[in-house]
ROKOLTI-150957 format. One record per residue (C-alpha): residue in one letter; x, y, z. Coordinates in Angstrom, 2 decimals. Layout:
N
<atom type="A" px="X" py="Y" pz="Z"/>
...
//
This chain:
305
<atom type="M" px="17.63" py="8.10" pz="-31.19"/>
<atom type="I" px="19.61" py="10.53" pz="-28.54"/>
<atom type="I" px="17.48" py="11.00" pz="-25.04"/>
<atom type="T" px="16.79" py="14.20" pz="-24.06"/>
<atom type="D" px="15.22" py="15.74" pz="-20.90"/>
<atom type="N" px="12.38" py="17.12" pz="-23.07"/>
<atom type="G" px="12.79" py="13.94" pz="-25.24"/>
<atom type="I" px="11.48" py="11.85" pz="-21.72"/>
<atom type="Q" px="7.51" py="12.01" pz="-21.25"/>
<atom type="S" px="6.17" py="12.61" pz="-18.24"/>
<atom type="D" px="4.42" py="9.50" pz="-18.86"/>
<atom type="Y" px="7.63" py="8.08" pz="-18.32"/>
<atom type="K" px="8.93" py="9.44" pz="-15.10"/>
<atom type="N" px="5.28" py="8.62" pz="-13.78"/>
<atom type="R" px="6.36" py="4.81" pz="-14.84"/>
<atom type="I" px="10.06" py="5.53" pz="-13.13"/>
<atom type="N" px="8.23" py="6.14" pz="-10.16"/>
<atom type="R" px="6.17" py="2.41" pz="-10.60"/>
<atom type="V" px="9.75" py="1.07" pz="-10.06"/>
<atom type="F" px="10.90" py="2.71" pz="-7.46"/>
<atom type="E" px="8.62" py="1.80" pz="-5.35"/>
<atom type="F" px="8.50" py="-2.01" pz="-6.80"/>
<atom type="V" px="12.05" py="-2.47" pz="-5.66"/>
<atom type="D" px="11.94" py="-1.32" pz="-2.36"/>
<atom type="K" px="9.23" py="-3.01" pz="-1.38"/>
<atom type="N" px="11.50" py="-6.36" pz="-3.36"/>
<atom type="L" px="14.75" py="-6.08" pz="-2.29"/>
<atom type="A" px="15.23" py="-9.73" pz="-1.03"/>
<atom type="S" px="13.46" py="-10.54" pz="-4.58"/>
<atom type="D" px="13.76" py="-11.32" pz="-8.37"/>
<atom type="L" px="14.96" py="-7.93" pz="-9.32"/>
<atom type="S" px="16.63" py="-8.53" pz="-13.18"/>
<atom type="L" px="15.88" py="-5.93" pz="-15.92"/>
<atom type="Q" px="13.09" py="-8.20" pz="-17.41"/>
<atom type="T" px="11.47" py="-8.60" pz="-14.60"/>
<atom type="V" px="11.38" py="-5.24" pz="-13.52"/>
<atom type="S" px="10.88" py="-3.71" pz="-17.39"/>
<atom type="E" px="7.65" py="-5.39" pz="-17.83"/>
<atom type="I" px="6.18" py="-2.89" pz="-14.57"/>
<atom type="A" px="6.81" py="-0.03" pz="-16.43"/>
<atom type="F" px="6.06" py="-1.65" pz="-19.28"/>
<atom type="F" px="8.53" py="-0.89" pz="-21.69"/>
<atom type="S" px="11.00" py="-3.26" pz="-23.36"/>
<atom type="P" px="14.04" py="-4.16" pz="-21.32"/>
<atom type="F" px="16.04" py="-2.52" pz="-23.86"/>
<atom type="H" px="14.19" py="0.64" pz="-23.44"/>
<atom type="F" px="13.74" py="0.95" pz="-20.06"/>
<atom type="H" px="17.53" py="0.54" pz="-19.39"/>
<atom type="R" px="17.75" py="3.89" pz="-21.55"/>
<atom type="V" px="15.31" py="5.41" pz="-20.21"/>
<atom type="F" px="15.82" py="4.45" pz="-16.41"/>
<atom type="K" px="19.56" py="4.93" pz="-16.92"/>
<atom type="F" px="18.68" py="8.60" pz="-18.13"/>
<atom type="I" px="16.80" py="9.63" pz="-15.66"/>
<atom type="T" px="18.60" py="8.02" pz="-12.12"/>
<atom type="G" px="22.33" py="8.25" pz="-14.14"/>
<atom type="E" px="22.54" py="4.65" pz="-13.27"/>
<atom type="T" px="22.24" py="1.76" pz="-14.49"/>
<atom type="L" px="18.97" py="-0.63" pz="-12.87"/>
<atom type="N" px="21.60" py="-3.31" pz="-11.79"/>
<atom type="E" px="23.69" py="-0.19" pz="-9.97"/>
<atom type="Y" px="20.42" py="1.31" pz="-8.66"/>
<atom type="V" px="19.52" py="-2.16" pz="-7.02"/>
<atom type="T" px="22.63" py="-3.26" pz="-5.72"/>
<atom type="R" px="23.18" py="0.05" pz="-3.92"/>
<atom type="R" px="19.75" py="0.57" pz="-2.68"/>
<atom type="R" px="20.19" py="-3.49" pz="-1.21"/>
<atom type="I" px="23.46" py="-2.40" pz="0.28"/>
<atom type="E" px="22.92" py="1.24" pz="1.75"/>
<atom type="K" px="19.43" py="-0.45" pz="3.35"/>
<atom type="S" px="21.59" py="-2.46" pz="4.75"/>
<atom type="A" px="23.93" py="-0.46" pz="6.15"/>
<atom type="S" px="21.20" py="1.24" pz="7.56"/>
<atom type="D" px="20.08" py="-1.43" pz="9.47"/>
<atom type="L" px="23.89" py="-1.83" pz="10.52"/>
<atom type="L" px="23.40" py="0.58" pz="12.42"/>
<atom type="H" px="20.17" py="1.19" pz="13.76"/>
<atom type="K" px="18.81" py="-2.35" pz="14.61"/>
<atom type="N" px="20.01" py="-5.09" pz="16.33"/>
<atom type="I" px="20.36" py="-7.49" pz="13.60"/>
<atom type="T" px="22.75" py="-10.23" pz="12.73"/>
<atom type="T" px="25.04" py="-10.08" pz="9.09"/>
<atom type="T" px="23.22" py="-13.06" pz="7.57"/>
<atom type="A" px="19.91" py="-12.20" pz="8.24"/>
<atom type="I" px="20.36" py="-8.68" pz="6.57"/>
<atom type="A" px="21.84" py="-10.96" pz="3.97"/>
<atom type="H" px="19.20" py="-12.77" pz="3.43"/>
<atom type="K" px="16.53" py="-9.52" pz="3.86"/>
<atom type="Y" px="18.19" py="-8.44" pz="1.06"/>
<atom type="G" px="18.46" py="-10.76" pz="-1.60"/>
<atom type="F" px="22.13" py="-12.34" pz="-1.11"/>
<atom type="S" px="22.74" py="-16.04" pz="-1.98"/>
<atom type="D" px="24.84" py="-16.18" pz="1.31"/>
<atom type="N" px="26.93" py="-13.77" pz="3.81"/>
<atom type="S" px="29.64" py="-14.56" pz="1.66"/>
<atom type="S" px="28.58" py="-12.67" pz="-1.05"/>
<atom type="Y" px="27.06" py="-9.58" pz="1.24"/>
<atom type="S" px="30.17" py="-9.05" pz="3.03"/>
<atom type="R" px="32.02" py="-8.94" pz="-0.52"/>
<atom type="T" px="29.80" py="-6.22" pz="-2.24"/>
<atom type="F" px="29.22" py="-4.40" pz="1.11"/>
<atom type="K" px="32.74" py="-4.48" pz="1.25"/>
<atom type="K" px="33.64" py="-3.21" pz="-2.48"/>
<atom type="Y" px="30.88" py="-0.23" pz="-1.39"/>
<atom type="F" px="31.77" py="1.02" pz="1.55"/>
<atom type="G" px="35.72" py="-0.07" pz="1.82"/>
<atom type="V" px="35.47" py="-2.11" pz="5.21"/>
<atom type="S" px="33.42" py="-5.42" pz="5.93"/>
<atom type="P" px="29.59" py="-5.01" pz="7.48"/>
<atom type="T" px="31.26" py="-6.22" pz="10.45"/>
<atom type="E" px="33.51" py="-3.61" pz="10.64"/>
<atom type="F" px="31.40" py="-1.06" pz="9.41"/>
<atom type="K" px="29.10" py="-1.56" pz="12.54"/>
<atom type="K" px="31.86" py="-1.76" pz="14.80"/>
<atom type="Q" px="33.35" py="1.87" pz="13.33"/>
<atom type="N" px="29.61" py="3.13" pz="13.72"/>
<atom type="P" px="29.72" py="6.76" pz="15.31"/>
<atom type="N" px="33.14" py="7.24" pz="15.06"/>
<atom type="K" px="33.72" py="7.38" pz="11.06"/>
<atom type="Y" px="30.20" py="7.18" pz="9.59"/>
<atom type="S" px="28.02" py="9.29" pz="11.50"/>
<atom type="K" px="26.80" py="12.82" pz="10.34"/>
<atom type="I" px="27.69" py="13.56" pz="14.18"/>
<atom type="R" px="31.49" py="13.18" pz="13.44"/>
<atom type="Q" px="31.44" py="15.30" pz="10.21"/>
<atom type="L" px="29.93" py="17.85" pz="11.42"/>
<atom type="D" px="33.17" py="19.54" pz="11.91"/>
<atom type="S" px="35.14" py="17.13" pz="9.28"/>
<atom type="K" px="34.02" py="18.44" pz="5.64"/>
<atom type="N" px="35.31" py="18.36" pz="2.78"/>
<atom type="R" px="37.08" py="15.18" pz="3.46"/>
<atom type="Q" px="39.19" py="16.78" pz="6.33"/>
<atom type="E" px="40.82" py="14.70" pz="9.02"/>
<atom type="Y" px="37.69" py="13.21" pz="12.02"/>
<atom type="P" px="37.85" py="15.09" pz="15.19"/>
<atom type="D" px="39.93" py="13.54" pz="17.50"/>
<atom type="Y" px="37.79" py="11.17" pz="20.45"/>
<atom type="E" px="37.59" py="14.55" pz="23.36"/>
<atom type="K" px="36.55" py="16.55" pz="20.18"/>
<atom type="Y" px="33.59" py="13.78" pz="19.05"/>
<atom type="I" px="32.53" py="13.75" pz="22.63"/>
<atom type="C" px="32.53" py="17.66" pz="22.92"/>
<atom type="I" px="30.46" py="17.53" pz="19.34"/>
<atom type="I" px="27.66" py="15.18" pz="20.74"/>
<atom type="N" px="27.22" py="17.17" pz="23.80"/>
<atom type="N" px="27.05" py="20.91" pz="22.08"/>
<atom type="L" px="24.40" py="18.81" pz="20.15"/>
<atom type="K" px="22.44" py="17.70" pz="23.02"/>
<atom type="N" px="22.51" py="20.81" pz="24.06"/>
<atom type="W" px="21.34" py="22.09" pz="20.92"/>
<atom type="I" px="18.93" py="20.08" pz="21.05"/>
<atom type="K" px="16.99" py="20.81" pz="24.24"/>
<atom type="M" px="17.31" py="24.72" pz="23.16"/>
<atom type="N" px="15.70" py="24.77" pz="19.52"/>
<atom type="V" px="12.90" py="21.60" pz="19.63"/>
<atom type="T" px="9.81" py="20.25" pz="21.53"/>
<atom type="I" px="10.00" py="16.44" pz="21.17"/>
<atom type="K" px="7.08" py="14.38" pz="21.22"/>
<atom type="I" px="6.34" py="10.95" pz="20.57"/>
<atom type="K" px="3.11" py="10.28" pz="18.73"/>
<atom type="E" px="0.16" py="8.17" pz="16.94"/>
<atom type="M" px="0.49" py="10.08" pz="13.25"/>
<atom type="P" px="-2.34" py="9.55" pz="10.85"/>
<atom type="K" px="-2.94" py="8.01" pz="7.28"/>
<atom type="M" px="-2.16" py="11.00" pz="5.39"/>
<atom type="D" px="-2.62" py="10.87" pz="0.90"/>
<atom type="L" px="-0.16" py="13.25" pz="-1.01"/>
<atom type="A" px="0.50" py="13.63" pz="-4.47"/>
<atom type="Y" px="3.63" py="14.19" pz="-4.97"/>
<atom type="V" px="6.66" py="14.20" pz="-7.48"/>
<atom type="S" px="10.04" py="12.48" pz="-6.72"/>
<atom type="S" px="13.72" py="13.78" pz="-7.06"/>
<atom type="I" px="16.87" py="12.85" pz="-7.11"/>
<atom type="G" px="19.26" py="14.49" pz="-5.01"/>
<atom type="S" px="19.16" py="17.35" pz="-2.81"/>
<atom type="Q" px="19.88" py="19.80" pz="-5.86"/>
<atom type="N" px="17.34" py="18.53" pz="-7.61"/>
<atom type="L" px="14.68" py="18.71" pz="-4.50"/>
<atom type="E" px="13.30" py="22.98" pz="-5.25"/>
<atom type="T" px="12.69" py="21.99" pz="-9.02"/>
<atom type="A" px="10.66" py="19.24" pz="-7.87"/>
<atom type="F" px="8.24" py="21.71" pz="-5.20"/>
<atom type="G" px="8.12" py="24.12" pz="-8.17"/>
<atom type="K" px="6.55" py="21.47" pz="-10.73"/>
<atom type="L" px="4.18" py="20.35" pz="-7.50"/>
<atom type="I" px="3.06" py="23.70" pz="-6.69"/>
<atom type="Q" px="2.38" py="24.52" pz="-10.56"/>
<atom type="W" px="0.29" py="21.69" pz="-10.85"/>
<atom type="A" px="-1.41" py="21.93" pz="-7.25"/>
<atom type="T" px="-2.67" py="25.67" pz="-7.80"/>
<atom type="P" px="-5.37" py="25.27" pz="-10.49"/>
<atom type="Q" px="-6.52" py="22.04" pz="-8.49"/>
<atom type="G" px="-7.40" py="23.69" pz="-5.89"/>
<atom type="L" px="-4.71" py="22.73" pz="-3.63"/>
<atom type="M" px="-2.78" py="25.15" pz="-2.47"/>
<atom type="N" px="-4.34" py="27.71" pz="0.38"/>
<atom type="E" px="-3.35" py="29.02" pz="4.41"/>
<atom type="Q" px="-3.64" py="25.35" pz="5.82"/>
<atom type="T" px="-1.61" py="23.10" pz="2.75"/>
<atom type="K" px="1.11" py="21.12" pz="4.51"/>
<atom type="M" px="3.98" py="20.31" pz="2.18"/>
<atom type="V" px="5.79" py="17.40" pz="3.00"/>
<atom type="T" px="9.59" py="15.75" pz="1.83"/>
<atom type="I" px="9.55" py="12.14" pz="2.25"/>
<atom type="Y" px="13.27" py="10.62" pz="2.45"/>
<atom type="H" px="13.60" py="7.20" pz="0.57"/>
<atom type="D" px="17.33" py="7.34" pz="1.87"/>
<atom type="S" px="19.55" py="8.48" pz="4.42"/>
<atom type="F" px="22.10" py="10.69" pz="3.63"/>
<atom type="K" px="24.06" py="9.25" pz="6.75"/>
<atom type="V" px="24.88" py="6.24" pz="3.98"/>
<atom type="T" px="23.71" py="7.83" pz="0.60"/>
<atom type="Q" px="25.16" py="10.55" pz="-1.82"/>
<atom type="A" px="23.33" py="13.55" pz="-1.27"/>
<atom type="N" px="23.57" py="13.81" pz="-5.63"/>
<atom type="K" px="21.29" py="10.15" pz="-5.05"/>
<atom type="V" px="19.44" py="10.70" pz="-1.61"/>
<atom type="R" px="15.98" py="10.12" pz="-3.53"/>
<atom type="M" px="12.91" py="11.93" pz="-1.76"/>
<atom type="S" px="9.18" py="13.16" pz="-2.82"/>
<atom type="A" px="8.23" py="16.71" pz="-2.91"/>
<atom type="S" px="4.54" py="16.56" pz="-1.35"/>
<atom type="V" px="1.37" py="17.55" pz="-0.23"/>
<atom type="I" px="-0.87" py="16.69" pz="1.85"/>
<atom type="L" px="-4.27" py="15.93" pz="0.27"/>
<atom type="D" px="-7.75" py="16.92" pz="1.99"/>
<atom type="K" px="-9.69" py="15.57" pz="-1.26"/>
<atom type="P" px="-9.39" py="12.72" pz="-4.10"/>
<atom type="V" px="-7.72" py="14.27" pz="-6.97"/>
<atom type="E" px="-6.23" py="12.53" pz="-9.95"/>
<atom type="T" px="-3.37" py="12.89" pz="-10.80"/>
<atom type="G" px="-0.94" py="11.88" pz="-13.90"/>
<atom type="G" px="2.55" py="12.55" pz="-16.07"/>
<atom type="E" px="5.36" py="13.28" pz="-13.22"/>
<atom type="I" px="2.57" py="13.81" pz="-10.14"/>
<atom type="G" px="2.03" py="10.33" pz="-8.41"/>
<atom type="L" px="-0.13" py="9.45" pz="-5.39"/>
<atom type="T" px="1.59" py="7.68" pz="-2.37"/>
<atom type="K" px="0.55" py="8.10" pz="1.33"/>
<atom type="I" px="1.97" py="7.63" pz="4.96"/>
<atom type="E" px="0.42" py="5.29" pz="7.02"/>
<atom type="V" px="-0.95" py="4.74" pz="10.41"/>
<atom type="G" px="1.87" py="4.74" pz="12.70"/>
<atom type="K" px="4.32" py="5.62" pz="15.50"/>
<atom type="F" px="6.74" py="9.09" pz="15.71"/>
<atom type="I" px="9.10" py="10.93" pz="17.35"/>
<atom type="V" px="7.65" py="14.24" pz="16.11"/>
<atom type="G" px="10.95" py="16.86" pz="16.57"/>
<atom type="S" px="8.89" py="20.72" pz="16.07"/>
<atom type="F" px="11.81" py="23.38" pz="15.35"/>
<atom type="K" px="12.11" py="26.36" pz="14.57"/>
<atom type="I" px="15.27" py="26.78" pz="12.12"/>
<atom type="G" px="17.37" py="28.04" pz="9.32"/>
<atom type="L" px="17.69" py="26.24" pz="6.46"/>
<atom type="N" px="21.61" py="25.62" pz="6.92"/>
<atom type="E" px="20.63" py="24.47" pz="10.05"/>
<atom type="F" px="18.32" py="21.17" pz="9.02"/>
<atom type="E" px="21.63" py="18.28" pz="8.72"/>
<atom type="K" px="21.98" py="19.63" pz="12.66"/>
<atom type="S" px="18.37" py="19.34" pz="13.67"/>
<atom type="W" px="18.16" py="15.46" pz="11.79"/>
<atom type="T" px="21.28" py="14.60" pz="13.46"/>
<atom type="G" px="20.40" py="15.62" pz="16.84"/>
<atom type="L" px="16.98" py="14.08" pz="17.14"/>
<atom type="F" px="18.12" py="10.52" pz="16.03"/>
<atom type="L" px="20.94" py="10.76" pz="18.66"/>
<atom type="W" px="18.03" py="11.83" pz="21.16"/>
<atom type="M" px="16.51" py="8.08" pz="19.58"/>
<atom type="N" px="19.11" py="6.84" pz="20.59"/>
<atom type="E" px="19.68" py="7.53" pz="23.41"/>
<atom type="N" px="16.10" py="6.86" pz="24.97"/>
<atom type="G" px="16.03" py="3.91" pz="23.82"/>
<atom type="Y" px="13.99" py="3.74" pz="20.78"/>
<atom type="K" px="14.43" py="1.90" pz="17.80"/>
<atom type="K" px="13.68" py="3.30" pz="13.85"/>
<atom type="A" px="11.37" py="1.17" pz="12.10"/>
<atom type="D" px="11.39" py="0.64" pz="8.46"/>
<atom type="R" px="9.52" py="2.83" pz="6.62"/>
<atom type="E" px="10.03" py="6.45" pz="5.99"/>
<atom type="P" px="10.83" py="9.63" pz="7.98"/>
<atom type="F" px="9.89" py="12.91" pz="6.74"/>
<atom type="E" px="9.39" py="16.63" pz="7.08"/>
<atom type="I" px="6.15" py="18.93" pz="7.46"/>
<atom type="Y" px="6.61" py="22.39" pz="6.93"/>
<atom type="H" px="4.28" py="25.18" pz="8.42"/>
<atom type="N" px="5.10" py="28.00" pz="6.62"/>
<atom type="N" px="6.81" py="29.22" pz="3.88"/>
<atom type="F" px="10.13" py="30.28" pz="4.92"/>
<atom type="N" px="10.17" py="33.04" pz="2.68"/>
<atom type="E" px="7.54" py="34.61" pz="4.85"/>
<atom type="H" px="9.47" py="34.75" pz="8.13"/>
<atom type="P" px="11.12" py="37.95" pz="9.50"/>
<atom type="E" px="14.05" py="35.48" pz="9.96"/>
<atom type="K" px="13.90" py="33.57" pz="7.44"/>
<atom type="K" px="13.13" py="30.49" pz="9.96"/>
<atom type="A" px="11.28" py="27.09" pz="8.55"/>
<atom type="I" px="8.70" py="26.05" pz="10.38"/>
<atom type="V" px="9.05" py="22.58" pz="11.16"/>
<atom type="D" px="8.33" py="19.30" pz="12.28"/>
<atom type="F" px="10.47" py="16.26" pz="10.68"/>
<atom type="C" px="9.59" py="12.87" pz="12.23"/>
<atom type="I" px="11.25" py="9.30" pz="12.02"/>
<atom type="P" px="9.38" py="6.21" pz="12.59"/>
<atom type="I" px="9.60" py="3.79" pz="15.48"/>
<atom type="E" px="8.69" py="0.48" pz="16.34"/>
//
């Protein structure tokens, strides 16, 4: 049987969502095809085909990438040894971890950390799109200083204890599919009576664009719920737990989202905060299409320890 998009039942996508959550919570554990297929209630053979159709990767490719990219994020944001990272993400030893990391990024974990923010920083890449040469040191410092000034002029930053939020969501793999995911969510939410002037839409980022290719970044297009609902098919339920966050409040154009995230993470580092092992997210306070200048009024939220 040839799998087509129409042939992927919405129930299948719901089951794959459960797999995403299970993998994220168990990166140090056994994530074999046999183990994970049971979470999705598929036979290993059928699960392998469905998972690759939806994600574009085999389960093993996906798990290895998640482990390496999560470890790369730890290298960038945490003061932690490579041995501890190897153990945290399920590698048998440091050499196995380093070998897999180098195969993925082209450098060892130690070299990766040393080069940051020189090579792997979004700041460095702001003026070096399309694989152009990276700016020299002086230009790099100039970009950072310009970004700091832009942040001062364009954002109100607060440290907040955010309440628990219950959400309904649709998964999106790749930034190019986020708008479609929100369309499906709104189509479901409207007859449920969930869409009104007080409704807040949210994007949760399960990957970082700093270490994950844009077409593989997993996001949850979400709506904050003010009442219990029943979901099915592609619509899942999730929550953002109570916690401390850096909240940057912006009014920006759609082309300024990357700059805003980069600047907020720069502010976090400069002010001595450490990112927690929770996902960052955006909360939207308007429909940018209805704004006279097409501006989005949005809070960027970074979880901190």
